[in-house]
Structures are given as structure tokens and as C-alpha cells.
C-alpha positions, 0 to 999 in steps of 0.5 A: 328145376329140370334134370339133364343127363349128358351121355357119352361125354369124352373122358378128357372133357369130363376131366377138364370140367372137374379141373375147371370146377376145382379152380372155381371152388365148386362141384363139377355139376355146379360148373356145368350149370354155370357154363350152360347159363353163361352160354344160353343167357349171356349178360349182353343178350337182347332183352325184348322188354327193355328194347321195347321200352327204349323204343317207346321212350325214343318215340316219345310215348307216355304212360297215357299213350299206352293206356289209350292204346290198351283201351282200344286194342282188340282183346280177341286173339289174332287168327293165324294166317291161311297161307294156302 
């Protein structure tokens, strides 16, 4: 777990957080964690793994297809592009 310190929080914002936390029956710190998580990880966010799996299903790929691709795939890391 990480620790986060927020400096120079206006008193009215802190007061509103305390009130909101009390309404939800939790500490101000727990309320801030909930607000941050809901903001940066909303439930309707695009999840790349799920999106790629759905794309594969729509394309009709099977587990056998994926195994075949894995066997022929170059295991060496790609070289970065030289844009100069």
C-alpha cells in the first residue's frame, strides 16, 4: 500500500469530506480512498484483456489458433523505432 499526503486542502473541502464520510459511516481517510478509487477505476472503464478476448471471439479465434500463434511468435523483445 502507498501513502499519500495532500497539502493545502481548503478547510471547506476538508469539512465536506468529513460530512460525506459521516454520511457513509466511515472515516474521512476511508472516504477519500473510496472517492479516489471510484474516480480512477470506474466500474465501466475499458478493460484491455476483456476487450481483446471479445475481439478474438468475434474473429472466431479458438484456443488452438492462439497456441499456434504462440509457437511461431518471435520471443525476442522488439527493438524500438529509430525516428531520427
